C-alpha positions in Angstrom: 16.8 -1.8 -16.8 13.3 -3.0 -17.7 12.1 -6.5 -18.5 11.1 -7.0 -22.1 7.3 -7.1 -22.8 7.6 -10.7 -23.9 9.3 -11.7 -20.6 6.7 -9.8 -18.6 3.9 -11.5 -20.5 5.5 -14.9 -20.1 6.0 -14.3 -16.3 2.5 -13.1 -15.9 1.0 -16.0 -17.8 3.1 -18.4 -15.6 1.8 -16.6 -12.6 -1.8 -16.9 -13.8 -1.4 -20.6 -14.3 -0.2 -21.0 -10.7 -3.3 -19.4 -9.1 -6.3 -21.4 -8.1 -9.2 -19.2 -9.1 -12.6 -20.0 -10.5 -11.9 -20.1 -14.2 -8.6 -19.2 -15.9 -6.8 -16.3 -14.3 -6.2 -14.4 -17.5 -9.6 -14.9 -19.0 -13.0 -15.0 -17.4 -14.6 -18.4 -17.0 -17.2 -19.4 -19.6 -19.8 -20.4 -17.1 -20.6 -17.8 -14.5 -19.9 -18.8 -10.9 -22.8 -18.8 -8.5 -23.9 -15.4 -7.2 -26.2 -15.9 -4.2 -29.6 -14.2 -4.7 -29.3 -13.5 -8.4 -31.3 -15.6 -10.9 -30.4 -13.8 -14.1 -27.2 -14.0 -16.0 -26.9 -10.2 -16.5 -23.6 -8.6 -15.4 -25.4 -5.6 -14.0 -27.5 -7.8 -11.7 -24.4 -9.5 -10.4 -22.8 -6.0 -9.9 -25.8 -4.8 -8.0 -25.7 -7.8 -5.7 -22.0 -7.3 -5.1 -22.6 -3.6 -4.2 -25.3 -4.7 -1.8 -23.0 -7.2 -0.2 -20.3 -4.6 0.3 -22.8 -2.1 1.8 -23.6 -4.4 4.7 -21.9 -4.0 8.1 -19.5 -5.7 8.1 -19.1 -6.0 4.4 -19.8 -9.4 3.0 -16.6 -9.8 0.9 -17.2 -13.4 0.0 -20.6 -12.8 -1.6 -19.3 -9.7 -3.3 -16.3 -11.6 -4.7 -18.5 -14.4 -5.9 -20.9 -12.0 -7.6 -18.0 -10.0 -9.2 -16.5 -13.2 -10.5 -19.9 -13.9 -12.1 -20.2 -10.4 -13.5 -16.7 -10.7 -15.0 -17.5 -14.1 -16.5 -20.7 -12.6 -18.0 -18.6 -10.0 -19.8 -18.1 -7.0 -17.4 -14.4 -6.3 -17.3 -15.0 -3.5 -14.7 -16.0 -6.2 -12.2 -12.4 -7.5 -12.2 -11.2 -4.0 -11.2 -13.5 -4.0 -8.2 -12.6 -7.6 -7.4 -9.0 -6.5 -7.4 -9.8 -3.7 -4.9 -11.7 -6.1 -2.7 -8.8 -8.6 -2.8 -6.2 -5.9 -2.1 -8.2 -4.6 0.9 -8.6 -8.1 2.3 -12.4 -8.1 2.1 -12.5 -11.7 0.7 -9.7 -13.1 2.8 -6.2 -12.0 3.7 -5.1 -9.0 1.6 -3.4 -10.3 -1.5 -1.9 -7.6 -3.8 -0.6 -10.2 -6.2 -4.1 -11.7 -6.8 -5.4 -8.1 -7.0 -2.9 -7.2 -9.7 -3.9 -10.4 -11.6 -7.5 -9.1 -11.5 -6.4 -5.7 -12.8 -4.5 -7.3 -15.6 -7.6 -9.3 -16.6 -9.7 -6.1 -16.7 -7.0 -4.3 -18.7 -6.7 -7.2 -21.1 -10.5 -7.0 -21.6 -10.3 -3.3 -22.5 -11.3 -1.6 -19.3 -9.6 1.8 -19.0 -10.0 1.5 -15.2 -8.2 -1.8 -15.4 -5.4 -0.3 -17.4 -5.1 2.5 -14.8 -5.1 0.0 -11.9 -2.2 -1.9 -13.6 -0.3 1.3 -13.9 -0.9 2.2 -10.3 0.2 -1.3 -9.2 3.5 -0.7 -11.0 3.8 2.8 -9.6 3.4 1.5 -6.0 4.9 -2.0 -6.4 1.6 -3.5 -5.3 1.5 -7.1 -6.4 4.1 -6.4 -9.2 7.6 -5.0 -9.0 7.7 -1.2 -8.7 8.6 0.0 -12.2 8.3 3.6 -13.4 8.6 2.5 -17.0 5.5 0.3 -16.9 3.7 2.7 -14.5 4.1 5.5 -17.0 3.0 3.4 -20.0 -0.1 1.9 -18.4 -1.3 5.2 -16.9 -0.7 7.0 -20.2 -2.5 4.2 -22.0 -5.5 4.5 -19.6 -5.6 8.2 -20.2 -5.5 7.8 -24.0 -8.3 5.3 -23.9 -10.7 7.8 -22.4 -13.6 6.7 -20.2 -12.0 7.7 -16.9 -13.8 9.8 -14.4 -12.3 13.2 -13.4 -10.8 11.7 -10.3 -9.4 8.7 -12.2 -7.9 11.0 -14.8 -6.3 13.2 -12.2 -4.9 10.1 -10.5 -3.5 9.0 -13.9 -1.9 12.4 -14.5 -0.3 12.4 -11.1 1.1 8.9 -11.6 2.3 9.8 -15.1 4.1 12.9 -13.8 5.8 10.9 -11.0 6.8 8.0 -13.2 7.8 10.3 -16.0 10.2 12.1 -13.8 12.1 8.8 -13.3 12.5 8.2 -17.1 14.7 9.9 -19.5 13.2 11.9 -22.5 14.0 9.1 -25.0 12.2 6.5 -22.9 9.1 8.8 -22.5 9.1 9.5 -26.2 9.3 5.8 -27.1 6.5 5.0 -24.7 4.3 7.9 -25.8 4.8 6.6 -29.4 3.5 3.2 -28.5 0.1 4.0 -26.9 -1.9 2.7 -29.8 -2.8 -0.9 -30.1 -3.1 -3.8 -27.7 0.6 -4.7 -27.3 2.8 -2.8 -24.8 6.1 -1.6 -26.1 
């Protein structure tokens, strides 16, 4: 049994409202948070600073997270994916798969194929969201259909699709495959 998309969206929006993050959880903040050492408001400059912070020994997760929040607020949905990875790994505090999943959802909502894939993988592994083959299959197929994935990301998507698809019956797979176009999950 799978939760309806309306219920999932309502639960997710309720979850977003409960988090204390800079700016709204489900949409980037309008004003970019501070990113130490960056004077411009260009997402690529924030991303470069975040990468530099992560390249230090030990990695400076707090600075990287601040710069990734700024990059996301400046319009880079890919920054939310990396922020999710940092959060899941505990580089900006204790590991928090639920906050990581929220970051993946923001990136997916903003159109990032990597964000859509990360949401699918979260459902596949039950990382921050309940494990659910139905949603893992749909989000990974959706990421694959959007294009823009690297060869490794595409291979990861195909593997997750095969695993999740094996848990679904043919009618479920056909229904999900028929609903890959558009912004609204089935």
